[in-house]
C-alpha positions in Angstrom: -3.4 -0.9 9.5 -5.9 -3.5 8.2 -9.1 -3.9 10.1 -11.4 -6.9 9.7 -15.0 -6.4 10.8 -16.9 -9.5 12.0 -20.7 -9.4 11.9 -22.2 -11.8 14.4 -25.9 -12.5 13.7 -26.3 -15.8 15.6 -25.3 -15.7 19.3 -25.2 -19.5 19.5 -22.5 -19.7 16.9 -20.7 -16.5 17.9 -17.7 -18.0 19.6 -17.0 -20.5 16.8 -17.2 -17.9 14.1 -15.1 -15.4 16.1 -12.3 -17.9 16.5 -12.3 -18.6 12.7 -12.2 -14.8 12.1 -9.3 -14.5 14.5 -7.3 -17.0 12.5 -8.0 -15.0 9.3 -6.9 -11.8 11.1 -3.7 -13.5 12.2 -2.9 -14.7 8.7 -3.6 -11.3 7.2 -1.9 -9.4 10.0 -5.0 -7.4 10.6 -6.9 -6.3 13.7 -10.3 -7.7 14.5 -13.5 -5.7 15.3 -16.6 -7.5 16.6 -20.0 -6.2 15.8 -23.3 -7.9 17.0 -26.0 -8.0 14.4 -28.4 -10.5 16.0 -31.6 -10.2 13.9 -34.9 -9.5 15.7 -37.0 -7.8 13.1 -37.0 -7.1 9.4 -39.4 -4.8 7.7 -41.6 -6.5 5.2 -41.1 -3.9 2.5 -37.3 -4.5 2.3 -35.9 -4.7 -1.2 -32.4 -5.9 -2.0 -31.8 -3.5 -4.8 -32.7 -0.4 -2.7 -29.5 0.8 -1.1 -31.0 2.6 1.9 -33.9 0.3 2.9 -34.0 0.0 6.7 -33.2 -3.3 8.5 -33.6 -3.2 12.3 -31.4 -5.3 14.5 -30.8 -5.5 18.3 -28.3 -7.2 20.4 -29.7 -10.3 22.1 -29.9 -9.7 25.9 -28.1 -12.9 26.6 -25.2 -12.2 24.3 -22.2 -10.3 25.8 -19.9 -9.1 23.0 -17.3 -7.7 25.4 -17.1 -11.1 27.1 -16.5 -12.8 23.8 -13.7 -10.2 23.0 -12.1 -10.9 26.3 -12.1 -14.6 25.7 -10.4 -14.1 22.3 -7.8 -11.9 23.9 -6.8 -14.7 26.3 -6.1 -17.2 23.6 -2.4 -18.1 23.6 -0.3 -17.6 20.4 3.1 -19.2 19.6 5.9 -16.8 20.6 6.9 -14.4 17.8 3.6 -14.6 15.9 1.2 -11.8 15.2 -1.3 -10.8 17.9 -4.3 -9.0 16.5 -5.9 -6.2 18.4 -9.5 -7.1 19.3 -12.2 -4.4 19.8 -16.0 -4.2 19.8 -18.1 -1.8 17.8 -21.8 -1.1 18.2 -24.6 -0.6 15.7 -28.2 -1.3 16.5 -29.9 -0.2 13.3 -28.5 -1.7 10.1 -29.0 -0.5 6.6 -26.6 -0.5 3.7 -25.8 3.2 4.0 -24.9 3.0 7.7 -22.7 -0.1 7.0 -20.9 1.6 4.2 -20.2 4.6 6.5 -19.0 2.2 9.1 -16.5 0.6 6.6 -15.1 4.0 5.9 -15.1 5.3 9.5 -13.3 2.2 10.9 -11.1 1.7 7.8 -12.4 -1.8 7.3 -10.3 -3.9 5.0 -12.7 -6.9 4.9 -16.0 -8.0 6.4 -16.5 -11.5 7.7 -19.9 -13.0 8.3 -21.3 -16.6 8.8 -23.8 -18.3 6.6 -25.3 -21.7 7.1 -25.7 -22.6 3.4 -23.6 -21.0 0.7 -25.8 -22.5 -1.9 -28.3 -19.7 -1.0 -25.9 -17.0 -2.2 -27.9 -16.2 -5.3 -31.3 -16.4 -3.5 -32.1 -12.7 -3.4 -35.2 -12.9 -1.2 -36.0 -10.0 1.1 -34.8 -11.8 4.3 -31.3 -12.8 2.9 -29.1 -10.5 5.0 -25.9 -11.9 3.5 -26.9 -11.1 -0.1 -28.1 -7.6 0.9 -24.7 -6.9 2.5 -22.7 -8.4 -0.4 -24.7 -6.4 -3.0 -24.3 -3.1 -1.2 -21.1 -3.1 0.8 -17.9 -1.2 -0.3 -15.3 -3.8 0.7 -14.7 -7.5 0.2 -16.9 -9.9 2.2 -15.7 -13.3 3.4 -18.7 -15.6 3.9 -17.8 -18.4 6.2 -19.9 -21.7 6.2 -20.9 -22.9 9.6 -19.4 -26.3 9.3 -16.0 -25.2 7.7 -13.0 -26.2 9.9 -10.9 -23.1 9.6 -7.1 -23.6 9.7 -5.0 -21.6 7.2 -5.9 -20.4 3.7 -2.9 -22.0 2.0 -4.6 -22.3 -1.4 -7.1 -20.0 -3.0 -9.1 -20.4 -6.2 -10.0 -17.1 -7.9 -12.8 -17.8 -10.3 -12.8 -15.3 -13.3 -12.6 -14.9 -17.0 -8.8 -14.5 -17.4 -9.4 -11.8 -20.1 -11.0 -9.6 -17.5 -9.0 -10.6 -14.4 -9.1 -7.9 -11.7 -5.5 -7.1 -10.8 -6.9 -5.4 -7.6 -8.2 -8.8 -6.5 -4.8 -10.5 -7.0 -3.1 -7.7 -5.1 -5.6 -8.1 -2.2 -5.1 -11.9 -2.1 -1.3 -11.5 -2.0 -1.8 -10.6 1.7 -2.7 -14.2 2.4 0.7 -15.3 0.9 -1.1 -18.4 -0.4 -0.9 -20.3 -3.6 -3.4 -18.7 -5.9 -5.1 -20.7 -8.6 -6.6 -18.4 -11.2 -9.4 -20.5 -12.4 -10.6 -19.4 -15.8 -14.2 -19.7 -16.9 -15.3 -17.9 -20.0 -17.8 -15.1 -19.6 -21.2 -15.9 -21.1 -21.1 -15.7 -24.9 -17.3 -15.8 -25.2 -15.2 -18.7 -26.5 -12.9 -20.8 -24.4 -9.2 -19.9 -24.2 -6.4 -22.0 -25.7 -4.0 -23.2 -23.0 -0.9 -21.5 -24.4 -2.7 -18.1 -24.8 -4.1 -18.4 -21.3 -0.7 -19.1 -19.8 0.7 -16.1 -21.7 -1.9 -13.8 -20.2 -1.3 -15.1 -16.7 2.5 -14.9 -16.8 3.1 -11.8 -19.0 0.3 -9.6 -17.7 -1.3 -10.7 -14.5 1.6 -12.1 -12.6 3.9 -9.2 -13.6 1.5 -6.5 -12.9 0.6 -7.9 -9.5 4.2 -8.7 -8.7 3.2 -12.1 -7.3 4.8 -15.4 -8.3 2.6 -18.0 -6.5 0.0 -17.9 -9.3 -1.1 -21.0 -11.2 -3.6 -21.4 -14.0 -6.6 -23.7 -14.1 -8.2 -23.3 -17.6 -11.7 -24.7 -17.5 -13.2 -25.6 -20.9 -15.7 -28.0 -19.7 -19.3 -26.9 -20.2 -20.1 -28.4 -16.8 -18.5 -25.5 -14.9 -19.6 -26.7 -11.5 -18.2 -30.2 -12.0 -14.9 -28.7 -13.3 -14.5 -26.3 -10.4 -15.3 -29.2 -8.0 -12.4 -31.1 -9.6 -10.0 -28.2 -9.2 -11.0 -27.7 -5.6 -10.6 -31.4 -4.9 -7.3 -32.0 -6.7 -5.4 -29.0 -5.4 -7.1 -28.9 -1.9 -8.4 -25.4 -2.3 -9.3 -23.8 1.1 -11.3 -20.7 -0.2 -12.9 -19.4 -3.4 -12.6 -15.7 -4.5 -14.9 -14.1 -7.0 -16.3 -10.7 -8.0 -19.9 -9.9 -7.4 -22.1 -8.7 -10.3 -19.6 -9.6 -12.9 -20.3 -12.1 -15.7 -23.0 -13.7 -13.6 -20.4 -15.7 -11.6 -22.4 -16.1 -8.4 -25.5 -17.0 -10.4 -23.6 -19.6 -12.4 -21.9 -21.3 -9.4 -24.3 -21.2 -6.5 -27.6 -22.9 -7.1 -29.9 -24.0 -4.3 -31.7 -26.4 -6.6 -28.6 -28.3 -7.6 -28.9 -32.1 -8.0 -26.1 -32.6 -5.5 -24.1 -30.4 -3.1 -21.0 -29.1 -4.8 -17.7 -29.4 -2.9 -16.8 -25.8 -3.5 -20.1 -24.6 -2.0 -18.8 -25.9 1.4 -15.8 -23.6 1.3 -15.5 -19.9 2.5 -16.2 -17.5 -0.4 -14.4 -14.1 -0.5 -16.7 -11.9 -2.6 -15.4 -8.6 -4.0 -17.4 -5.6 -5.0 -17.4 -5.0 -8.8 -16.4 -1.3 -8.6 -15.6 1.5 -6.2 -14.0 -0.2 -3.2 -13.5 2.1 -0.3 -9.9 3.3 0.0 -8.9 0.7 -2.5 -5.2 1.6 -2.7 -4.8 0.9 1.1 -5.8 -2.7 0.5 -2.6 -3.4 -1.4 -0.2 -2.1 1.3 
């Protein structure tokens, strides 16, 4: 059974984030596990690239995780729809090693966490909890913007170089049963793809191997990648971006906290996949 783990690190936004996570769980037919990670202290010598640096967290005294879980359980669903099981898990001392162990121990299929500004995703400072989790965790992480009005992920844009498209990502996204727009951007130093060749790769290799027909191509040749992706998001009403971390500098190229203007896609949830070595990867495709 799929399990989604929700990290709550802001008690004032906990209920809103939990309701969004519950909608994701219902769409994926997954169970939901709540974990409080309300930050109270971070060691000054914390380094993002060190896997086992300690980060200390404690539950806020005024935040009752069990009460939140009970409130979610009392939400009414339409008859015949999927009802996720909702549980709470505890962890007071966080570091990447313990979180990776938690993913394995609880068979976590995906982690959800909130983030106020997704344009900070490439800002690898020592206090960026989201980046630390994304860089070290062994399963996909869905980063949910605070102001995003979650409904249903009907259309997803997967940003990748089509020549190095991860079939595992496609198979994972199949669970959403959404329209999937494989949005090609050439890796640094590589030429653009001609339209017919790109379509052949998508239809003859990716779609067949993934056994999924709701796949559409968006072949970006514009050097202004951000503007081109904004156009894709706007014209097809994309509800979420998917991308692979530490591959072809995708995050670095798309998320910029010094941009001249806020990009539309930076206001969408971002599902970020580990580059290699997912935990229990085969089970993600079932």
